[in-house]
Structures are given as structure tokens and as C-alpha cells.
C-alpha positions in Angstrom: 89.0 -164.4 111.4 89.1 -168.2 110.8 89.3 -168.8 114.5 86.3 -166.6 115.1 84.2 -168.5 112.5 85.3 -171.9 114.0 84.4 -170.7 117.5 80.9 -169.6 116.5 80.2 -172.8 114.6 81.4 -175.0 117.4 79.4 -173.0 119.9 76.2 -173.4 117.8 76.8 -177.1 117.4 77.3 -177.4 121.2 74.2 -175.4 121.9 72.3 -177.7 119.5 72.7 -180.6 121.9 69.2 -180.7 123.4 69.6 -182.5 126.7 65.8 -182.4 127.3 65.2 -184.3 124.1 68.0 -186.8 124.8 66.8 -187.4 128.3 63.3 -188.1 127.2 64.5 -190.5 124.5 66.8 -192.4 127.0 64.4 -192.5 129.9 61.0 -192.9 128.2 61.7 -193.5 124.5 59.6 -190.4 123.7 60.0 -187.1 121.9 59.5 -184.6 124.7 58.3 -182.1 122.1 55.2 -184.2 121.7 54.4 -184.2 125.4 53.5 -181.7 128.1 53.9 -178.2 126.8 55.9 -179.4 123.7 58.9 -177.4 124.7 62.4 -178.9 124.8 63.6 -177.3 128.0 64.0 -177.8 131.7 60.5 -176.8 132.7 58.8 -179.3 130.4 61.4 -181.9 131.5 60.1 -181.3 135.0 56.6 -181.8 133.8 57.2 -184.9 131.8 60.2 -186.6 133.4 60.3 -185.3 137.0 62.7 -183.3 139.2 65.9 -185.3 138.8 66.1 -185.2 135.0 64.8 -181.6 135.0 67.7 -180.4 137.3 70.2 -182.3 135.2 68.9 -180.7 132.0 68.8 -177.3 133.6 72.5 -177.5 134.7 73.6 -179.0 131.4 71.9 -176.3 129.4 73.6 -173.7 131.6 76.9 -175.4 131.1 76.7 -175.4 127.3 76.0 -171.6 127.4 79.1 -171.0 129.5 81.1 -173.4 127.4 80.2 -171.5 124.2 81.5 -168.2 125.7 84.6 -169.8 127.0 85.3 -171.2 123.5 85.0 -167.6 122.2 87.3 -166.4 124.9 89.9 -169.0 124.0 89.8 -168.8 120.2 88.9 -165.1 120.1 91.9 -164.3 122.3 90.0 -162.1 124.7 87.9 -160.2 122.1 84.6 -159.5 123.9 82.7 -159.4 120.6 83.7 -163.0 119.8 82.7 -164.1 123.3 79.3 -162.5 122.8 78.9 -164.0 119.3 79.7 -167.5 120.6 77.3 -167.1 123.5 74.5 -166.1 121.2 75.4 -169.0 118.9 75.0 -171.4 121.8 71.7 -169.9 122.7 70.6 -170.0 119.0 71.6 -173.7 118.9 69.5 -174.4 121.9 66.5 -172.6 120.4 67.0 -174.0 116.8 69.1 -177.2 117.1 70.4 -178.5 113.9 70.3 -182.1 115.2 66.6 -181.9 116.0 64.9 -180.3 113.0 65.6 -176.8 114.4 62.8 -177.1 117.1 64.3 -176.6 120.6 63.7 -174.7 123.8 63.5 -171.1 124.7 67.1 -170.6 125.8 66.8 -169.2 129.3 69.1 -171.7 131.0 71.6 -171.4 128.2 71.4 -167.6 128.4 72.1 -167.8 132.1 75.2 -169.9 131.3 76.5 -167.4 128.7 75.7 -164.3 130.8 77.4 -165.7 133.9 80.7 -165.6 132.0 79.9 -162.3 130.2 78.8 -160.4 133.2 78.5 -162.3 136.5 77.1 -159.5 138.7 74.4 -158.3 136.4 73.3 -161.9 135.8 73.2 -162.6 139.5 71.1 -159.6 140.3 68.7 -160.3 137.4 68.5 -163.9 138.4 67.6 -163.1 142.0 64.8 -160.8 140.7 63.5 -163.5 138.4 63.5 -166.0 141.3 61.5 -163.6 143.5 59.0 -163.1 140.7 58.6 -166.9 140.2 58.3 -167.4 143.9 55.6 -164.8 144.2 53.6 -165.5 141.1 54.6 -169.2 140.3 54.8 -168.1 136.6 58.2 -169.3 135.3 57.5 -167.6 132.0 57.1 -164.2 133.7 60.3 -164.7 135.7 62.2 -165.7 132.6 61.1 -162.6 130.8 61.9 -160.4 133.8 65.4 -161.9 133.9 66.0 -161.3 130.2 64.7 -157.7 130.3 66.7 -156.8 133.4 69.9 -158.1 131.9 70.8 -155.2 129.5 69.8 -152.7 132.2 72.2 -154.2 134.8 74.9 -154.8 132.2 74.7 -151.1 131.3 74.9 -150.1 135.0 77.8 -152.5 136.0 79.7 -153.3 132.8 80.4 -150.6 130.2 81.7 -152.9 127.5 79.4 -152.2 124.5 79.8 -155.8 123.2 78.3 -157.3 126.3 75.5 -154.6 126.3 74.5 -155.4 122.8 74.6 -159.1 123.5 72.3 -158.6 126.5 69.9 -156.6 124.3 69.8 -159.4 121.7 69.2 -161.9 124.5 66.3 -159.8 125.8 64.6 -159.5 122.4 65.1 -163.3 121.7 63.5 -164.1 125.1 60.5 -161.9 124.5 60.0 -163.3 121.0 60.2 -166.9 122.2 57.7 -166.2 125.0 55.2 -164.3 122.9 52.5 -167.0 123.3 53.1 -166.9 127.0 52.6 -163.2 127.0 49.2 -163.7 125.5 48.3 -166.3 128.0 49.5 -164.1 130.9 47.3 -161.2 129.6 44.3 -163.6 129.3 44.9 -165.2 132.6 45.3 -168.7 131.1 49.0 -169.2 131.7 49.9 -172.3 133.7 51.6 -171.9 137.1 54.6 -173.8 138.3 53.4 -177.0 139.9 49.9 -176.8 138.5 50.3 -180.1 136.7 48.5 -178.8 133.7 49.6 -179.0 130.1 50.2 -175.8 128.3 52.6 -173.6 126.6 56.1 -173.9 128.1 57.0 -171.6 130.9 60.7 -171.1 130.7 63.9 -172.6 129.3 
């Protein structure tokens, strides 16, 4: 029990490391949450800092999601529920980072990192679908939500472990809630497209 609590806390603290905020501070001495879309994630990093930092932030955010699950795998001794709890803790840390006044990103990249370890094949298929949606529409927010909604469906089809299914369902709900303003913009036709160069509500992670 103690190991489980430690694993969840460590995963949350790891997830709370906002590489987007840190990159903006190091490179431009700014708080990225006060620029562009105001989101501390890879998409806004692309908008404010450029491609190089955005790719680095995206990969690091994925890595901390995977690391959280691996911590759960290690300290939870193979208990799937502990792996899921640690993955969700890392995602929660990204969204509500304790180091940065609990104002972070939307967690899509960190979710990818966690789900790659939980359920690789469902994550891969949902990811391909999301990439196709983004390529066709140029709406990163729409692709992110498609990814999140498809996850529990494919986990149910390919992986019968109930812990992973419940984890994927929680991830889907979190993603929709975090993208609620984007949903309104999509309905109203005012959502920014990838590469538009306009400032607006954050698209993705």
C-alpha cells in the first residue's frame, strides 16, 4: 500500500514538470501561459517558440507519461490498477502542476505516453486516426479529442483488462472537459487551424 501511494505521488510530481513553461522561461524569459493561446503545451510552444522547442516539449511530455506508468509497474509489482493510477497521476500533474500554480496543459502528449505503456496497439490505432483527422481538418483540438474518445473503444476491443479500460475512459472524459472551450469554437466555426498563425484557445496538448 505504501509503495502504491509513493508511486502515485512521484508520478504526479513528475507530471507536474511543465517543459513548455520551462522552455519559455529559458529561451525567452516569459511565461508561456501569458502568450499565444495561454496553454502550457506543445501546440502553444510551437506557436510561441517554434518547431524545435515544440518537438522537444512534445517528446518530453510523452516521456513523463510513460515514466509515470513504469514507476507504477515497478513499485506496484505488476498490478495494472497501480499502473493506471500512476499514469493518471502523471496526466493530472501535467494538467494541474503543483510547481506552476496548478495551471498547465491539456495532457494529450502525456496521455499518449501513458497509454503507449498501458495498451500500445489501441494507442497506435487511435493515434493514426487522430493524425488523419488533423491532416484533413488542420484542427489539432479535434484530432486530440478523436484520439481520446477512440482510446477506450480500442482498449475494450484489444485489451480486456478492466483497469486499463477504466483508465482510458477517465482519460477520454478529462480530454473532453479540458477541450470544452475548443468544442464551442469548433461548433461556432471560430477554432484556429494548425499553422494559421492566429492566437486563440489551445488546440491540443
